[in-house]
C-alpha positions in Angstrom: 169.9 156.1 115.5 171.9 153.5 113.2 174.0 155.1 111.4 173.9 152.7 107.8 177.2 150.8 107.2 178.9 152.6 104.0 179.0 149.1 102.5 175.8 148.0 103.6 172.9 148.3 101.0 170.3 146.8 102.9 166.4 145.9 101.5 164.7 146.8 105.4 165.8 148.7 108.1 164.3 148.4 111.8 163.2 151.4 112.9 164.8 152.4 116.0 164.1 155.3 118.9 164.1 159.0 117.4 163.2 157.8 113.7 162.2 159.8 111.9 160.7 158.6 107.7 162.7 161.7 106.5 166.0 160.7 108.6 166.0 156.9 107.4 165.2 158.8 103.7 168.4 160.5 104.0 170.7 158.1 105.4 169.7 155.4 103.2 168.1 157.1 100.0 170.6 159.9 100.0 167.8 162.5 100.5 165.0 163.1 102.8 162.9 164.2 100.0 162.5 160.0 99.1 160.1 159.6 102.3 157.5 160.2 99.9 159.0 156.7 97.9 159.4 154.7 101.5 156.2 155.6 102.1 155.0 154.1 98.8 157.0 151.3 99.4 155.2 151.1 103.3 151.4 150.6 103.3 150.7 149.9 106.3 153.0 153.4 107.7 150.6 155.6 109.0 150.9 159.4 107.8 149.2 163.0 108.3 149.2 164.7 105.0 148.4 167.6 106.6 150.5 167.5 109.4 153.2 165.8 107.5 153.7 163.2 109.9 154.8 159.5 109.6 154.1 157.2 113.1 156.6 155.1 113.3 157.6 152.0 115.8 160.0 151.3 117.4 161.0 147.3 116.0 158.8 148.1 113.2 160.4 147.0 109.3 161.1 149.7 106.8 161.2 148.4 103.4 163.9 150.7 101.4 163.4 149.3 97.7 161.4 146.7 96.0 163.1 143.3 96.1 165.3 142.7 93.6 166.7 146.5 92.8 
């Protein structure tokens, strides 16, 4: 998994093998519980509410914040 650079403040990130939405939220937004924020910004991410599984694909772009934020 890619580790964010402390000085980096990207608006999006590419999914790497082994990444999870929880992990991306933790690493880039400060808390894994912010995964729902990522879901709302990325409607193309398939999410199964009953199993809490987000289906991510290597190379997929995940938007971390709205443009201009």
